[in-house]
C-alpha positions, 0 to 999 in steps of 0.5 A: 549194292553189289557195285558199292561193295565192289568199289569199296573192295577195289578201293581197299585193294588199291590203298594196300598197294600204296607206300606207307608214309609213316616213316619220319619223326622230328626232334624240336630244337629251340635256337636262343642264340643270336644267329641262325644255325644249321643242325646236323644230327649224327652218330659220329663224333665228327662231321661226316663228309658224305652228309653234305649239308648245304644251302639250296640254290636254284635259278628263277628268271636268270637270277640265283635264289638261295632256298633254305633247308629244314635243318636251318633254324633262325635265331630266337625260333624253333626248328626241327631235325628230321629223322627217317625213323618212326621215333627219335628213340629208334634213331638213337638206338641205331648209334653204336653207343646209343648217343646222338650228336647234334652239330650246330653250324653258323649260317656265315660258316655255311655260306663261306666254306664248302662242306669239305672244309667244314668237316675237315676243320670242324667248323661248327659252333657247338656239339651236343652229345645226347642220350635217350635219358637226357632227351626224355628229361628235357621232354624231347626238346633240344635248346641251343644257346 
């Protein structure tokens, strides 16, 4: 019995040393448009050069393969914007004016221009500026058409 108590105690001690992974939340985005989009969330009214959204490229057996990031949403499908906050509300409140901006960039733009060019020339299809009240009204779902 003493061994069992000791093992359980050591297990709890070890568990308390592990990092807590409850730090991310998602905002669903439904893409009803006719093309694939990439979604960039920001507190800024313009695209930020430091964000650097990109296609993931890697090599396998000498061939270049394009992987897709989580902020890529196919046409007629649902995707998610991931925040490093426990709740989307916290991400919104982090913005000075308490408004979240979502920039929608077409896949063809992502493939044909650098992130620097996209930011410099504002090459996004649409920008939505959303408040917490607007998101609550829409059940925390964003629709892109």
